[in-house]
MDAnalysis code that builds the backbone (N, CA, C; Angstrom):
import MDAnalysis as mda
import numpy as np

u = mda.Universe.empty(174, n_residues=58, atom_resindex=np.repeat(np.arange(58), 3), trajectory=True)
u.add_TopologyAttr("name", ["N", "CA", "C"] * 58)
u.add_TopologyAttr("resid", np.arange(1, 59))
u.add_TopologyAttr("resname", ["MET", "ILE", "HIS", "GLU", "TRP", "GLU", "PHE", "GLU", "HIS", "ILE", "LYS", "ASP", "TRP", "THR", "VAL", "ASN", "GLU", "ILE", "LYS", "ASN", "HIS", "ILE", "TRP", "ALA", "ALA", "VAL", "ASP", "CYS", "GLY", "GLN", "PRO", "VAL", "PRO", "GLY", "TYR", "VAL", "SER", "VAL", "GLU", "ALA", "LEU", "ARG", "ALA", "GLU", "LEU", "VAL", "ARG", "ARG", "GLY", "GLU", "GLU", "PRO", "VAL", "GLY", "HIS", "HIS", "ASN", "THR"])
u.atoms.positions = np.array([
    [5.407, 18.463, -9.547],
    [4.948, 17.020, -10.044],
    [5.743, 16.072, -9.018],
    [4.901, 15.114, -8.968],
    [5.711, 14.196, -8.056],
    [5.890, 13.111, -9.028],
    [7.128, 12.343, -8.716],
    [7.837, 11.359, -9.451],
    [7.398, 9.804, -8.985],
    [7.200, 8.760, -9.561],
    [7.039, 7.511, -8.919],
    [8.203, 7.308, -8.314],
    [9.496, 7.510, -8.740],
    [10.454, 7.257, -8.140],
    [10.727, 7.487, -6.605],
    [10.049, 8.788, -6.596],
    [9.918, 9.355, -5.035],
    [9.430, 8.516, -3.945],
    [8.277, 7.772, -4.642],
    [7.629, 6.933, -3.608],
    [8.279, 5.658, -3.452],
    [8.767, 5.417, -4.299],
    [9.844, 4.201, -4.335],
    [10.567, 4.263, -3.221],
    [11.378, 5.474, -3.083],
    [12.288, 5.831, -2.694],
    [11.871, 6.122, -1.132],
    [10.741, 6.234, -0.756],
    [10.454, 6.383, 0.503],
    [9.654, 5.363, 1.120],
    [9.226, 4.414, 0.517],
    [8.182, 3.374, 0.686],
    [8.820, 2.774, 2.103],
    [9.757, 2.501, 2.629],
    [10.136, 1.923, 3.934],
    [10.270, 3.194, 4.890],
    [10.499, 4.061, 5.006],
    [10.111, 5.063, 5.709],
    [9.322, 4.977, 6.556],
    [9.385, 5.366, 7.839],
    [8.224, 5.390, 8.799],
    [7.405, 6.685, 8.907],
    [6.323, 6.712, 9.485],
    [5.615, 7.928, 9.330],
    [6.693, 9.100, 10.268],
    [6.735, 8.849, 11.149],
    [7.689, 9.743, 12.069],
    [8.926, 10.226, 11.155],
    [9.622, 9.250, 10.412],
    [10.894, 9.701, 9.466],
    [10.561, 10.721, 8.432],
    [9.181, 10.410, 7.912],
    [8.872, 11.444, 6.905],
    [8.047, 12.791, 7.479],
    [7.546, 12.766, 8.627],
    [7.057, 13.701, 9.216],
    [8.573, 14.645, 9.658],
    [9.552, 14.117, 10.080],
    [10.741, 14.682, 10.296],
    [11.421, 15.532, 9.285],
    [11.395, 14.713, 8.299],
    [11.922, 15.318, 7.008],
    [11.058, 16.450, 6.642],
    [9.927, 16.455, 6.907],
    [9.036, 17.482, 6.340],
    [9.219, 18.597, 7.192],
    [9.536, 18.387, 8.246],
    [9.694, 19.610, 9.385],
    [10.840, 20.134, 9.291],
    [11.905, 19.211, 9.114],
    [13.484, 19.664, 8.463],
    [13.359, 20.533, 7.470],
    [12.791, 20.287, 6.161],
    [12.794, 20.783, 5.255],
    [12.093, 22.384, 5.069],
    [10.987, 22.088, 5.526],
    [10.229, 23.573, 5.880],
    [10.697, 24.401, 6.768],
    [11.041, 24.044, 7.919],
    [11.220, 24.940, 8.996],
    [12.866, 25.377, 9.052],
    [13.586, 24.114, 8.724],
    [15.120, 24.432, 8.957],
    [15.920, 24.596, 7.591],
    [15.286, 24.174, 6.611],
    [15.741, 24.423, 5.248],
    [16.823, 23.253, 4.797],
    [16.648, 22.227, 5.469],
    [17.355, 21.027, 5.444],
    [17.078, 20.015, 3.853],
    [17.761, 19.669, 2.998],
    [17.285, 18.882, 1.888],
    [17.122, 17.761, 2.846],
    [15.951, 16.791, 1.646],
    [15.536, 15.455, 2.062],
    [16.264, 14.620, 1.381],
    [16.773, 13.558, 2.056],
    [17.550, 12.721, 1.455],
    [17.204, 11.956, 0.378],
    [17.939, 11.896, -0.742],
    [17.474, 11.501, -2.132],
    [16.882, 12.365, -2.988],
    [17.147, 13.589, -2.440],
    [16.331, 14.685, -3.169],
    [14.915, 14.698, -3.509],
    [13.950, 13.674, -2.520],
    [12.764, 13.612, -2.482],
    [12.047, 14.690, -2.168],
    [11.147, 15.698, -2.868],
    [10.207, 16.575, -2.650],
    [9.421, 16.616, -1.279],
    [9.165, 17.851, -0.929],
    [8.341, 17.622, 0.024],
    [6.870, 17.391, -0.164],
    [6.358, 17.674, -1.387],
    [5.179, 17.443, -1.700],
    [5.022, 15.861, -2.033],
    [6.162, 15.156, -2.281],
    [6.009, 13.532, -2.533],
    [5.882, 12.888, -0.810],
    [6.445, 13.759, 0.126],
    [6.339, 13.214, 1.077],
    [5.156, 13.378, 1.991],
    [4.323, 14.456, 1.678],
    [3.093, 14.867, 2.304],
    [1.927, 13.837, 1.282],
    [2.460, 13.755, 0.191],
    [1.376, 12.660, -0.786],
    [1.438, 11.152, -0.031],
    [2.683, 11.020, 0.192],
    [2.894, 9.541, 0.942],
    [2.126, 9.443, 2.418],
    [2.181, 10.585, 3.073],
    [1.313, 10.667, 4.455],
    [0.002, 10.199, 4.134],
    [-0.767, 11.030, 3.230],
    [-1.986, 11.016, 3.039],
    [-2.034, 9.412, 2.617],
    [-1.243, 8.694, 1.806],
    [-1.360, 7.395, 1.211],
    [-1.498, 6.570, 2.378],
    [-0.899, 6.717, 3.387],
    [-0.834, 6.169, 4.540],
    [-2.260, 6.334, 5.682],
    [-2.895, 7.555, 4.942],
    [-3.948, 8.007, 6.035],
    [-3.569, 8.998, 7.104],
    [-2.454, 9.592, 6.734],
    [-2.029, 10.605, 8.229],
    [-2.463, 12.169, 7.242],
    [-2.304, 12.740, 8.281],
    [-2.403, 14.292, 8.327],
    [-1.216, 14.883, 7.149],
    [-1.155, 15.166, 5.978],
    [0.209, 15.684, 5.604],
    [0.776, 16.805, 6.061],
    [1.200, 16.682, 7.099],
    [1.989, 17.529, 8.028],
    [3.400, 17.277, 8.743],
    [3.985, 17.666, 8.753],
    [5.541, 17.561, 9.542],
    [5.322, 17.607, 11.083],
    [5.969, 17.249, 11.836],
    [6.182, 17.749, 13.522],
    [6.140, 19.387, 13.399],
    [5.427, 19.699, 14.376],
    [5.312, 21.076, 14.803],
    [4.173, 21.735, 14.040],
    [3.590, 20.773, 13.256],
    [2.427, 21.512, 12.270],
    [2.926, 22.427, 11.067],
    [3.917, 21.904, 10.402],
    [4.323, 22.824, 9.247],
    [3.893, 22.086, 8.238],
])
């Protein structure tokens, strides 16, 4: 479940920042700043018209 506060928290992040955080979370096990879920990051990419994957196609 994605919460609205997650979208509010990441609204000013660039596409590259979002993708980097997806990659770091999935591939390296690093937490996303602000406890934002990877699902919220992927949903934000879709909202911005991007593919919902991080760098290195994770």
